[in-house]
PDB file with one MODEL, atoms N, CA, C and O in Angstrom:
MODEL        1
ATOM      1  N   UNK A   1     -41.724   3.993  24.655  1.00  0.00           N
ATOM      2  CA  UNK A   1     -41.106   3.222  24.424  1.00  0.00           C
ATOM      3  C   UNK A   1     -40.039   2.801  25.832  1.00  0.00           C
ATOM      4  O   UNK A   1     -39.973   3.735  26.632  1.00  0.00           O
ATOM      5  N   UNK A   2     -39.427   1.875  26.130  1.00  0.00           N
ATOM      6  CA  UNK A   2     -38.071   1.698  26.716  1.00  0.00           C
ATOM      7  C   UNK A   2     -36.782   1.303  26.391  1.00  0.00           C
ATOM      8  O   UNK A   2     -36.407   0.142  26.226  1.00  0.00           O
ATOM      9  N   UNK A   3     -36.080   2.372  26.300  1.00  0.00           N
ATOM     10  CA  UNK A   3     -34.391   1.929  25.929  1.00  0.00           C
ATOM     11  C   UNK A   3     -34.792   0.484  26.212  1.00  0.00           C
ATOM     12  O   UNK A   3     -35.450   0.029  27.147  1.00  0.00           O
ATOM     13  N   UNK A   4     -33.891  -0.485  24.539  1.00  0.00           N
ATOM     14  CA  UNK A   4     -33.410  -1.676  25.310  1.00  0.00           C
ATOM     15  C   UNK A   4     -31.243  -1.627  25.737  1.00  0.00           C
ATOM     16  O   UNK A   4     -30.680  -2.554  26.318  1.00  0.00           O
ATOM     17  N   UNK A   5     -30.483  -0.284  25.224  1.00  0.00           N
ATOM     18  CA  UNK A   5     -29.873  -0.113  25.882  1.00  0.00           C
ATOM     19  C   UNK A   5     -29.377   0.752  25.613  1.00  0.00           C
ATOM     20  O   UNK A   5     -29.723   1.525  24.719  1.00  0.00           O
ATOM     21  N   UNK A   6     -28.169   0.875  26.516  1.00  0.00           N
ATOM     22  CA  UNK A   6     -28.021   2.521  26.741  1.00  0.00           C
ATOM     23  C   UNK A   6     -26.190   2.504  25.699  1.00  0.00           C
ATOM     24  O   UNK A   6     -25.320   1.641  25.813  1.00  0.00           O
ATOM     25  N   UNK A   7     -26.150   3.768  24.774  1.00  0.00           N
ATOM     26  CA  UNK A   7     -25.216   3.730  24.552  1.00  0.00           C
ATOM     27  C   UNK A   7     -23.952   4.633  25.009  1.00  0.00           C
ATOM     28  O   UNK A   7     -24.243   5.746  25.448  1.00  0.00           O
ATOM     29  N   UNK A   8     -22.609   4.290  24.958  1.00  0.00           N
ATOM     30  CA  UNK A   8     -21.398   5.455  26.056  1.00  0.00           C
ATOM     31  C   UNK A   8     -20.824   5.764  24.700  1.00  0.00           C
ATOM     32  O   UNK A   8     -20.641   5.416  23.533  1.00  0.00           O
ATOM     33  N   UNK A   9     -20.636   6.824  25.831  1.00  0.00           N
ATOM     34  CA  UNK A   9     -19.169   8.397  24.591  1.00  0.00           C
ATOM     35  C   UNK A   9     -18.375   7.331  24.217  1.00  0.00           C
ATOM     36  O   UNK A   9     -17.743   7.446  23.167  1.00  0.00           O
ATOM     37  N   UNK A  10     -18.243   5.898  25.130  1.00  0.00           N
ATOM     38  CA  UNK A  10     -16.874   5.471  24.682  1.00  0.00           C
ATOM     39  C   UNK A  10     -17.109   4.764  23.590  1.00  0.00           C
ATOM     40  O   UNK A  10     -16.156   4.709  22.813  1.00  0.00           O
ATOM     41  N   UNK A  11     -18.368   4.035  23.189  1.00  0.00           N
ATOM     42  CA  UNK A  11     -18.878   3.478  22.145  1.00  0.00           C
ATOM     43  C   UNK A  11     -18.736   4.494  20.958  1.00  0.00           C
ATOM     44  O   UNK A  11     -18.283   3.970  19.940  1.00  0.00           O
ATOM     45  N   UNK A  12     -18.960   5.541  20.884  1.00  0.00           N
ATOM     46  CA  UNK A  12     -18.709   6.208  19.691  1.00  0.00           C
ATOM     47  C   UNK A  12     -17.571   6.451  19.161  1.00  0.00           C
ATOM     48  O   UNK A  12     -17.325   6.655  17.972  1.00  0.00           O
ATOM     49  N   UNK A  13     -16.436   6.417  20.590  1.00  0.00           N
ATOM     50  CA  UNK A  13     -14.866   7.045  20.135  1.00  0.00           C
ATOM     51  C   UNK A  13     -14.519   5.962  19.928  1.00  0.00           C
ATOM     52  O   UNK A  13     -13.292   6.018  19.842  1.00  0.00           O
ATOM     53  N   UNK A  14     -15.009   4.486  19.720  1.00  0.00           N
ATOM     54  CA  UNK A  14     -13.950   3.706  19.106  1.00  0.00           C
ATOM     55  C   UNK A  14     -14.549   3.164  17.681  1.00  0.00           C
ATOM     56  O   UNK A  14     -13.995   2.464  16.833  1.00  0.00           O
ATOM     57  N   UNK A  15     -15.782   3.686  17.700  1.00  0.00           N
ATOM     58  CA  UNK A  15     -16.686   3.862  16.173  1.00  0.00           C
ATOM     59  C   UNK A  15     -15.892   4.972  15.383  1.00  0.00           C
ATOM     60  O   UNK A  15     -15.665   4.873  14.177  1.00  0.00           O
ATOM     61  N   UNK A  16     -15.512   5.976  16.115  1.00  0.00           N
ATOM     62  CA  UNK A  16     -14.813   7.486  14.943  1.00  0.00           C
ATOM     63  C   UNK A  16     -12.758   5.905  15.000  1.00  0.00           C
ATOM     64  O   UNK A  16     -12.244   5.517  13.951  1.00  0.00           O
ATOM     65  N   UNK A  17     -12.265   5.514  16.302  1.00  0.00           N
ATOM     66  CA  UNK A  17     -10.882   5.719  15.918  1.00  0.00           C
ATOM     67  C   UNK A  17     -11.529   4.236  14.785  1.00  0.00           C
ATOM     68  O   UNK A  17     -10.612   4.138  13.970  1.00  0.00           O
ATOM     69  N   UNK A  18     -12.542   3.203  14.430  1.00  0.00           N
ATOM     70  CA  UNK A  18     -12.016   2.267  13.514  1.00  0.00           C
ATOM     71  C   UNK A  18     -12.491   2.490  12.516  1.00  0.00           C
ATOM     72  O   UNK A  18     -12.559   1.711  11.565  1.00  0.00           O
ATOM     73  N   UNK A  19     -13.005   3.883  12.584  1.00  0.00           N
ATOM     74  CA  UNK A  19     -13.448   4.035  11.327  1.00  0.00           C
ATOM     75  C   UNK A  19     -11.997   4.896  10.033  1.00  0.00           C
ATOM     76  O   UNK A  19     -11.834   4.739   8.823  1.00  0.00           O
ATOM     77  N   UNK A  20     -11.208   5.784  11.094  1.00  0.00           N
ATOM     78  CA  UNK A  20      -9.844   6.150  10.633  1.00  0.00           C
ATOM     79  C   UNK A  20      -8.805   5.139  10.742  1.00  0.00           C
ATOM     80  O   UNK A  20      -7.984   5.089   9.826  1.00  0.00           O
ATOM     81  N   UNK A  21      -8.699   4.279  11.768  1.00  0.00           N
ATOM     82  CA  UNK A  21      -8.407   3.429  11.023  1.00  0.00           C
ATOM     83  C   UNK A  21      -8.064   2.213  10.082  1.00  0.00           C
ATOM     84  O   UNK A  21      -7.147   1.412   9.901  1.00  0.00           O
ATOM     85  N   UNK A  22      -9.499   2.568   9.507  1.00  0.00           N
ATOM     86  CA  UNK A  22      -9.509   1.708   8.118  1.00  0.00           C
ATOM     87  C   UNK A  22      -9.356   2.926   7.581  1.00  0.00           C
ATOM     88  O   UNK A  22      -8.321   3.193   8.193  1.00  0.00           O
ATOM     89  N   UNK A  23      -9.579   4.006   6.844  1.00  0.00           N
ATOM     90  CA  UNK A  23      -9.847   4.179   5.986  1.00  0.00           C
ATOM     91  C   UNK A  23      -7.912   5.076   6.062  1.00  0.00           C
ATOM     92  O   UNK A  23      -7.539   5.930   5.258  1.00  0.00           O
ATOM     93  N   UNK A  24      -7.411   4.752   6.752  1.00  0.00           N
ATOM     94  CA  UNK A  24      -5.438   4.952   6.457  1.00  0.00           C
ATOM     95  C   UNK A  24      -5.008   4.248   5.591  1.00  0.00           C
ATOM     96  O   UNK A  24      -3.894   4.253   5.067  1.00  0.00           O
ATOM     97  N   UNK A  25      -6.424   3.220   5.299  1.00  0.00           N
ATOM     98  CA  UNK A  25      -5.231   1.602   4.846  1.00  0.00           C
ATOM     99  C   UNK A  25      -5.724   1.514   3.320  1.00  0.00           C
ATOM    100  O   UNK A  25      -6.643   0.911   2.767  1.00  0.00           O
ATOM    101  N   UNK A  26      -4.595   2.478   2.834  1.00  0.00           N
ATOM    102  CA  UNK A  26      -5.276   2.490   1.365  1.00  0.00           C
ATOM    103  C   UNK A  26      -3.914   1.556   0.392  1.00  0.00           C
ATOM    104  O   UNK A  26      -2.718   1.270   0.342  1.00  0.00           O
ATOM    105  N   UNK A  27      -4.798   1.464  -0.028  1.00  0.00           N
ATOM    106  CA  UNK A  27      -4.273  -0.055  -1.585  1.00  0.00           C
ATOM    107  C   UNK A  27      -4.051   0.920  -2.432  1.00  0.00           C
ATOM    108  O   UNK A  27      -3.853   0.441  -3.549  1.00  0.00           O
ATOM    109  N   UNK A  28      -3.962   2.584  -2.420  1.00  0.00           N
ATOM    110  CA  UNK A  28      -3.311   3.481  -3.982  1.00  0.00           C
ATOM    111  C   UNK A  28      -2.095   3.523  -3.975  1.00  0.00           C
ATOM    112  O   UNK A  28      -1.366   3.237  -3.025  1.00  0.00           O
ATOM    113  N   UNK A  29      -1.655   4.027  -5.460  1.00  0.00           N
ATOM    114  CA  UNK A  29      -0.638   3.816  -5.719  1.00  0.00           C
ATOM    115  C   UNK A  29       0.214   4.464  -5.296  1.00  0.00           C
ATOM    116  O   UNK A  29       0.743   4.253  -6.387  1.00  0.00           O
ATOM    117  N   UNK A  30       1.042   5.183  -4.688  1.00  0.00           N
ATOM    118  CA  UNK A  30       1.639   6.686  -3.995  1.00  0.00           C
ATOM    119  C   UNK A  30       2.840   7.027  -5.030  1.00  0.00           C
ATOM    120  O   UNK A  30       3.792   6.272  -5.226  1.00  0.00           O
ATOM    121  N   UNK A  31       2.646   8.300  -5.672  1.00  0.00           N
ATOM    122  CA  UNK A  31       3.225   9.278  -5.727  1.00  0.00           C
ATOM    123  C   UNK A  31       5.325   8.851  -5.784  1.00  0.00           C
ATOM    124  O   UNK A  31       5.922   9.014  -4.720  1.00  0.00           O
ATOM    125  N   UNK A  32       6.058   8.416  -6.892  1.00  0.00           N
ATOM    126  CA  UNK A  32       7.465   8.642  -6.566  1.00  0.00           C
ATOM    127  C   UNK A  32       8.216   9.416  -6.036  1.00  0.00           C
ATOM    128  O   UNK A  32       8.067  10.466  -6.662  1.00  0.00           O
ATOM    129  N   UNK A  33       9.042   9.587  -5.160  1.00  0.00           N
ATOM    130  CA  UNK A  33       9.768  10.898  -5.155  1.00  0.00           C
ATOM    131  C   UNK A  33      10.716  10.982  -5.790  1.00  0.00           C
ATOM    132  O   UNK A  33      11.626  10.639  -5.036  1.00  0.00           O
ATOM    133  N   UNK A  34      11.334  11.359  -7.242  1.00  0.00           N
ATOM    134  CA  UNK A  34      12.679  11.237  -7.754  1.00  0.00           C
ATOM    135  C   UNK A  34      13.671  11.544  -7.434  1.00  0.00           C
ATOM    136  O   UNK A  34      13.924  12.723  -7.190  1.00  0.00           O
ATOM    137  N   UNK A  35      14.547  10.586  -7.333  1.00  0.00           N
ATOM    138  CA  UNK A  35      16.336  10.953  -7.858  1.00  0.00           C
ATOM    139  C   UNK A  35      16.540  10.366  -5.642  1.00  0.00           C
ATOM    140  O   UNK A  35      17.410  10.739  -4.855  1.00  0.00           O
ATOM    141  N   UNK A  36      15.671   9.670  -5.456  1.00  0.00           N
ATOM    142  CA  UNK A  36      15.387   9.358  -3.510  1.00  0.00           C
ATOM    143  C   UNK A  36      15.115   7.576  -3.577  1.00  0.00           C
ATOM    144  O   UNK A  36      15.752   6.627  -3.121  1.00  0.00           O
ATOM    145  N   UNK A  37      13.756   7.692  -4.439  1.00  0.00           N
ATOM    146  CA  UNK A  37      13.255   5.994  -4.364  1.00  0.00           C
ATOM    147  C   UNK A  37      14.253   5.370  -5.361  1.00  0.00           C
ATOM    148  O   UNK A  37      14.947   5.772  -6.294  1.00  0.00           O
ATOM    149  N   UNK A  38      13.991   4.135  -4.702  1.00  0.00           N
ATOM    150  CA  UNK A  38      14.990   3.451  -4.950  1.00  0.00           C
ATOM    151  C   UNK A  38      14.440   2.187  -5.730  1.00  0.00           C
ATOM    152  O   UNK A  38      13.341   1.933  -5.236  1.00  0.00           O
ATOM    153  N   UNK A  39      14.736   1.288  -6.738  1.00  0.00           N
ATOM    154  CA  UNK A  39      14.290  -0.061  -7.420  1.00  0.00           C
ATOM    155  C   UNK A  39      14.391  -0.845  -6.545  1.00  0.00           C
ATOM    156  O   UNK A  39      15.345  -0.739  -5.774  1.00  0.00           O
ATOM    157  N   UNK A  40      13.574  -1.735  -6.406  1.00  0.00           N
ATOM    158  CA  UNK A  40      13.298  -3.329  -5.552  1.00  0.00           C
ATOM    159  C   UNK A  40      14.354  -4.485  -5.166  1.00  0.00           C
ATOM    160  O   UNK A  40      14.716  -5.208  -4.237  1.00  0.00           O
ATOM    161  N   UNK A  41      14.674  -4.066  -6.925  1.00  0.00           N
ATOM    162  CA  UNK A  41      14.833  -5.361  -7.820  1.00  0.00           C
ATOM    163  C   UNK A  41      16.960  -4.980  -8.160  1.00  0.00           C
ATOM    164  O   UNK A  41      17.958  -5.657  -7.913  1.00  0.00           O
ATOM    165  N   UNK A  42      16.768  -3.620  -8.792  1.00  0.00           N
ATOM    166  CA  UNK A  42      17.808  -3.077  -9.884  1.00  0.00           C
ATOM    167  C   UNK A  42      18.819  -2.457  -8.072  1.00  0.00           C
ATOM    168  O   UNK A  42      19.805  -2.918  -7.497  1.00  0.00           O
ATOM    169  N   UNK A  43      18.120  -1.557  -7.840  1.00  0.00           N
ATOM    170  CA  UNK A  43      18.374  -0.976  -6.709  1.00  0.00           C
ATOM    171  C   UNK A  43      18.983   0.571  -7.574  1.00  0.00           C
ATOM    172  O   UNK A  43      19.845   1.054  -6.838  1.00  0.00           O
ATOM    173  N   UNK A  44      18.857   1.188  -8.472  1.00  0.00           N
ATOM    174  CA  UNK A  44      19.155   2.343  -9.187  1.00  0.00           C
ATOM    175  C   UNK A  44      17.748   3.383  -8.065  1.00  0.00           C
ATOM    176  O   UNK A  44      16.804   3.284  -7.281  1.00  0.00           O
ATOM    177  N   UNK A  45      18.467   4.130  -8.686  1.00  0.00           N
ATOM    178  CA  UNK A  45      17.381   5.394  -8.382  1.00  0.00           C
ATOM    179  C   UNK A  45      16.530   5.452  -9.581  1.00  0.00           C
ATOM    180  O   UNK A  45      16.888   5.531 -10.756  1.00  0.00           O
ATOM    181  N   UNK A  46      14.883   5.379  -8.895  1.00  0.00           N
ATOM    182  CA  UNK A  46      14.248   5.832  -9.640  1.00  0.00           C
ATOM    183  C   UNK A  46      14.336   7.802 -10.389  1.00  0.00           C
ATOM    184  O   UNK A  46      14.074   8.617  -9.503  1.00  0.00           O
ATOM    185  N   UNK A  47      14.573   8.287 -11.436  1.00  0.00           N
ATOM    186  CA  UNK A  47      14.856   9.565 -12.082  1.00  0.00           C
ATOM    187  C   UNK A  47      13.949   9.808 -12.629  1.00  0.00           C
ATOM    188  O   UNK A  47      13.245  10.794 -12.407  1.00  0.00           O
ATOM    189  N   UNK A  48      13.687   8.658 -13.776  1.00  0.00           N
ATOM    190  CA  UNK A  48      12.245   9.315 -14.827  1.00  0.00           C
ATOM    191  C   UNK A  48      11.498   9.978 -14.305  1.00  0.00           C
ATOM    192  O   UNK A  48      11.513  10.105 -13.080  1.00  0.00           O
ATOM    193  N   UNK A  49      10.855  10.432 -14.883  1.00  0.00           N
ATOM    194  CA  UNK A  49       8.785   9.909 -14.581  1.00  0.00           C
ATOM    195  C   UNK A  49       8.080  10.198 -15.325  1.00  0.00           C
ATOM    196  O   UNK A  49       6.961  10.710 -15.284  1.00  0.00           O
ATOM    197  N   UNK A  50       9.170   9.643 -16.618  1.00  0.00           N
ATOM    198  CA  UNK A  50       8.371   8.358 -17.945  1.00  0.00           C
ATOM    199  C   UNK A  50       7.864   7.686 -17.306  1.00  0.00           C
ATOM    200  O   UNK A  50       6.711   7.678 -16.875  1.00  0.00           O
ATOM    201  N   UNK A  51       9.081   6.733 -17.118  1.00  0.00           N
ATOM    202  CA  UNK A  51       8.520   4.912 -16.377  1.00  0.00           C
ATOM    203  C   UNK A  51       8.480   5.165 -15.079  1.00  0.00           C
ATOM    204  O   UNK A  51       8.507   6.223 -14.452  1.00  0.00           O
ATOM    205  N   UNK A  52       8.410   4.033 -14.751  1.00  0.00           N
ATOM    206  CA  UNK A  52       8.213   3.666 -13.145  1.00  0.00           C
ATOM    207  C   UNK A  52       6.983   2.345 -12.559  1.00  0.00           C
ATOM    208  O   UNK A  52       5.757   2.444 -12.625  1.00  0.00           O
ATOM    209  N   UNK A  53       7.388   1.745 -12.276  1.00  0.00           N
ATOM    210  CA  UNK A  53       6.093   0.794 -11.697  1.00  0.00           C
ATOM    211  C   UNK A  53       5.651   0.385 -10.195  1.00  0.00           C
ATOM    212  O   UNK A  53       6.466   0.530  -9.284  1.00  0.00           O
ATOM    213  N   UNK A  54       4.776   0.039 -10.022  1.00  0.00           N
ATOM    214  CA  UNK A  54       4.477  -0.227  -8.392  1.00  0.00           C
ATOM    215  C   UNK A  54       3.517  -1.547  -8.361  1.00  0.00           C
ATOM    216  O   UNK A  54       2.662  -2.187  -8.973  1.00  0.00           O
ATOM    217  N   UNK A  55       4.367  -1.456  -7.101  1.00  0.00           N
ATOM    218  CA  UNK A  55       3.406  -2.941  -6.690  1.00  0.00           C
ATOM    219  C   UNK A  55       2.414  -2.880  -5.319  1.00  0.00           C
ATOM    220  O   UNK A  55       2.371  -1.841  -4.661  1.00  0.00           O
ATOM    221  N   UNK A  56       1.720  -3.919  -4.983  1.00  0.00           N
ATOM    222  CA  UNK A  56       0.439  -3.104  -3.430  1.00  0.00           C
ATOM    223  C   UNK A  56       0.677  -4.768  -3.112  1.00  0.00           C
ATOM    224  O   UNK A  56       0.431  -5.742  -3.824  1.00  0.00           O
ATOM    225  N   UNK A  57       1.239  -4.682  -1.793  1.00  0.00           N
ATOM    226  CA  UNK A  57       0.264  -5.602  -1.193  1.00  0.00           C
ATOM    227  C   UNK A  57      -0.490  -5.387  -0.731  1.00  0.00           C
ATOM    228  O   UNK A  57      -0.986  -4.306  -0.414  1.00  0.00           O
ATOM    229  N   UNK A  58      -0.984  -7.172  -0.455  1.00  0.00           N
ATOM    230  CA  UNK A  58      -2.507  -7.157   0.268  1.00  0.00           C
ATOM    231  C   UNK A  58      -2.533  -6.443   1.391  1.00  0.00           C
ATOM    232  O   UNK A  58      -3.536  -5.791   1.678  1.00  0.00           O
ATOM    233  N   UNK A  59      -1.027  -6.473   2.481  1.00  0.00           N
ATOM    234  CA  UNK A  59      -1.231  -5.529   3.854  1.00  0.00           C
ATOM    235  C   UNK A  59      -0.716  -3.813   3.235  1.00  0.00           C
ATOM    236  O   UNK A  59      -0.495  -2.900   4.031  1.00  0.00           O
ATOM    237  N   UNK A  60      -0.621  -3.679   2.049  1.00  0.00           N
ATOM    238  CA  UNK A  60      -0.656  -1.789   2.033  1.00  0.00           C
ATOM    239  C   UNK A  60       0.791  -1.814   1.985  1.00  0.00           C
ATOM    240  O   UNK A  60       1.157  -0.839   2.642  1.00  0.00           O
ATOM    241  N   UNK A  61       2.421  -2.822   1.264  1.00  0.00           N
ATOM    242  CA  UNK A  61       2.759  -1.695   1.115  1.00  0.00           C
ATOM    243  C   UNK A  61       3.708  -1.969   0.011  1.00  0.00           C
ATOM    244  O   UNK A  61       4.513  -2.892  -0.111  1.00  0.00           O
ATOM    245  N   UNK A  62       3.485  -1.140  -0.634  1.00  0.00           N
ATOM    246  CA  UNK A  62       4.807  -0.597  -1.746  1.00  0.00           C
ATOM    247  C   UNK A  62       5.346  -0.854  -2.098  1.00  0.00           C
ATOM    248  O   UNK A  62       6.242  -0.405  -1.383  1.00  0.00           O
ATOM    249  N   UNK A  63       6.024  -1.577  -3.132  1.00  0.00           N
ATOM    250  CA  UNK A  63       7.815  -1.862  -3.759  1.00  0.00           C
ATOM    251  C   UNK A  63       7.207  -0.746  -4.696  1.00  0.00           C
ATOM    252  O   UNK A  63       6.038  -0.360  -4.699  1.00  0.00           O
ATOM    253  N   UNK A  64       8.369  -0.259  -5.585  1.00  0.00           N
ATOM    254  CA  UNK A  64       8.775   0.251  -6.578  1.00  0.00           C
ATOM    255  C   UNK A  64       9.815   0.337  -7.512  1.00  0.00           C
ATOM    256  O   UNK A  64      10.807   0.679  -6.868  1.00  0.00           O
ATOM    257  N   UNK A  65      10.154   0.184  -8.879  1.00  0.00           N
ATOM    258  CA  UNK A  65      10.895  -0.354  -9.933  1.00  0.00           C
ATOM    259  C   UNK A  65      10.945   1.366 -10.486  1.00  0.00           C
ATOM    260  O   UNK A  65      10.370   2.314  -9.951  1.00  0.00           O
ATOM    261  N   UNK A  66      11.777   1.386 -11.651  1.00  0.00           N
ATOM    262  CA  UNK A  66      12.153   2.159 -12.210  1.00  0.00           C
ATOM    263  C   UNK A  66      11.920   1.703 -13.106  1.00  0.00           C
ATOM    264  O   UNK A  66      11.895   2.624 -13.923  1.00  0.00           O
ATOM    265  N   UNK A  67      11.652   0.600 -13.704  1.00  0.00           N
ATOM    266  CA  UNK A  67      11.024  -0.259 -15.446  1.00  0.00           C
ATOM    267  C   UNK A  67      10.291  -0.931 -15.285  1.00  0.00           C
ATOM    268  O   UNK A  67      10.347  -1.381 -14.140  1.00  0.00           O
ATOM    269  N   UNK A  68       9.379  -1.385 -15.966  1.00  0.00           N
ATOM    270  CA  UNK A  68       8.310  -2.408 -16.170  1.00  0.00           C
ATOM    271  C   UNK A  68       8.684  -3.677 -16.317  1.00  0.00           C
ATOM    272  O   UNK A  68       7.940  -4.640 -16.130  1.00  0.00           O
ATOM    273  N   UNK A  69      10.766  -3.768 -16.923  1.00  0.00           N
ATOM    274  CA  UNK A  69      10.964  -4.979 -16.907  1.00  0.00           C
ATOM    275  C   UNK A  69      11.304  -5.270 -14.917  1.00  0.00           C
ATOM    276  O   UNK A  69      11.042  -6.343 -14.373  1.00  0.00           O
ATOM    277  N   UNK A  70      11.739  -4.389 -14.374  1.00  0.00           N
ATOM    278  CA  UNK A  70      11.966  -4.593 -13.581  1.00  0.00           C
ATOM    279  C   UNK A  70      11.056  -5.590 -12.236  1.00  0.00           C
ATOM    280  O   UNK A  70      11.359  -6.688 -11.768  1.00  0.00           O
ATOM    281  N   UNK A  71       9.671  -4.513 -11.849  1.00  0.00           N
ATOM    282  CA  UNK A  71       8.760  -5.579 -11.804  1.00  0.00           C
ATOM    283  C   UNK A  71       8.876  -6.672 -12.357  1.00  0.00           C
ATOM    284  O   UNK A  71       9.526  -7.561 -11.806  1.00  0.00           O
ATOM    285  N   UNK A  72       8.256  -6.873 -13.614  1.00  0.00           N
ATOM    286  CA  UNK A  72       8.681  -8.344 -14.133  1.00  0.00           C
ATOM    287  C   UNK A  72       9.608  -9.563 -13.626  1.00  0.00           C
ATOM    288  O   UNK A  72       9.314 -10.746 -13.456  1.00  0.00           O
ATOM    289  N   UNK A  73      10.531  -9.043 -13.487  1.00  0.00           N
ATOM    290  CA  UNK A  73      11.981  -9.533 -13.424  1.00  0.00           C
ATOM    291  C   UNK A  73      11.730  -9.694 -11.581  1.00  0.00           C
ATOM    292  O   UNK A  73      12.035 -10.777 -11.080  1.00  0.00           O
ATOM    293  N   UNK A  74      11.363  -8.951 -10.979  1.00  0.00           N
ATOM    294  CA  UNK A  74      11.670  -9.556 -10.172  1.00  0.00           C
ATOM    295  C   UNK A  74      10.046 -10.221  -9.455  1.00  0.00           C
ATOM    296  O   UNK A  74      10.292 -10.865  -8.434  1.00  0.00           O
ATOM    297  N   UNK A  75       9.119 -10.196  -9.661  1.00  0.00           N
ATOM    298  CA  UNK A  75       7.568 -11.115  -9.395  1.00  0.00           C
ATOM    299  C   UNK A  75       8.509 -12.648 -10.625  1.00  0.00           C
ATOM    300  O   UNK A  75       8.373 -13.832 -10.316  1.00  0.00           O
ATOM    301  N   UNK A  76       9.299 -12.240 -11.815  1.00  0.00           N
ATOM    302  CA  UNK A  76       9.447 -14.024 -11.399  1.00  0.00           C
ATOM    303  C   UNK A  76      10.098 -14.581 -10.574  1.00  0.00           C
ATOM    304  O   UNK A  76       9.858 -15.747 -10.262  1.00  0.00           O
ATOM    305  N   UNK A  77      11.057 -13.885 -10.040  1.00  0.00           N
ATOM    306  CA  UNK A  77      12.422 -14.273  -9.306  1.00  0.00           C
ATOM    307  C   UNK A  77      12.227 -14.796  -7.801  1.00  0.00           C
ATOM    308  O   UNK A  77      12.894 -15.459  -7.006  1.00  0.00           O
ATOM    309  N   UNK A  78      10.181 -13.760  -7.818  1.00  0.00           N
ATOM    310  CA  UNK A  78       9.765 -14.304  -5.923  1.00  0.00           C
ATOM    311  C   UNK A  78       8.581 -14.349  -6.301  1.00  0.00           C
ATOM    312  O   UNK A  78       7.748 -13.483  -6.035  1.00  0.00           O
ATOM    313  N   UNK A  79       8.306 -15.699  -7.184  1.00  0.00           N
ATOM    314  CA  UNK A  79       7.282 -16.805  -6.924  1.00  0.00           C
ATOM    315  C   UNK A  79       6.083 -16.881  -6.202  1.00  0.00           C
ATOM    316  O   UNK A  79       4.962 -17.058  -6.680  1.00  0.00           O
ATOM    317  N   UNK A  80       6.482 -16.691  -4.634  1.00  0.00           N
ATOM    318  CA  UNK A  80       6.004 -16.886  -3.556  1.00  0.00           C
ATOM    319  C   UNK A  80       5.507 -15.838  -3.454  1.00  0.00           C
ATOM    320  O   UNK A  80       4.306 -15.767  -3.192  1.00  0.00           O
ATOM    321  N   UNK A  81       6.180 -14.848  -3.607  1.00  0.00           N
ATOM    322  CA  UNK A  81       5.218 -12.967  -4.056  1.00  0.00           C
ATOM    323  C   UNK A  81       4.429 -12.813  -4.355  1.00  0.00           C
ATOM    324  O   UNK A  81       3.617 -12.223  -3.643  1.00  0.00           O
ATOM    325  N   UNK A  82       3.993 -13.393  -6.092  1.00  0.00           N
ATOM    326  CA  UNK A  82       2.540 -13.191  -6.226  1.00  0.00           C
ATOM    327  C   UNK A  82       2.056 -13.161  -5.667  1.00  0.00           C
ATOM    328  O   UNK A  82       1.641 -12.006  -5.577  1.00  0.00           O
ATOM    329  N   UNK A  83       1.593 -13.846  -4.889  1.00  0.00           N
ATOM    330  CA  UNK A  83      -0.023 -14.401  -3.882  1.00  0.00           C
ATOM    331  C   UNK A  83       0.130 -13.431  -3.167  1.00  0.00           C
ATOM    332  O   UNK A  83      -0.408 -13.909  -2.168  1.00  0.00           O
ATOM    333  N   UNK A  84       0.567 -11.993  -2.721  1.00  0.00           N
ATOM    334  CA  UNK A  84       0.494 -11.996  -1.800  1.00  0.00           C
ATOM    335  C   UNK A  84      -0.203 -10.234  -2.333  1.00  0.00           C
ATOM    336  O   UNK A  84      -0.868  -9.617  -1.501  1.00  0.00           O
ATOM    337  N   UNK A  85      -0.003  -9.747  -3.432  1.00  0.00           N
ATOM    338  CA  UNK A  85       0.113  -9.477  -4.587  1.00  0.00           C
ATOM    339  C   UNK A  85      -1.784  -8.273  -4.563  1.00  0.00           C
ATOM    340  O   UNK A  85      -2.739  -8.708  -5.207  1.00  0.00           O
ATOM    341  N   UNK A  86      -1.900  -7.127  -3.885  1.00  0.00           N
ATOM    342  CA  UNK A  86      -3.251  -6.836  -4.495  1.00  0.00           C
ATOM    343  C   UNK A  86      -3.571  -6.643  -5.025  1.00  0.00           C
ATOM    344  O   UNK A  86      -4.800  -6.563  -5.008  1.00  0.00           O
TER     345      UNK A  86
ENDMDL
END
């Protein structure tokens, strides 16, 4: 049987690169770096492991908050932001 097309090694490399790029786009919460991360709303340092919240946008950017109240206030004050939330 005759081959219809020849697949080159560049094609396989391109497939592998695409798979790596797509797998690196994670939309999962990331652990807090307590004592270093800062709340997006009140700018306080996040230090208490009991509290904390995150918003992840459609582009994968993570916004961290020290308490859920700051997250809610941030969302209410930035209505255009709500359409970007994953």
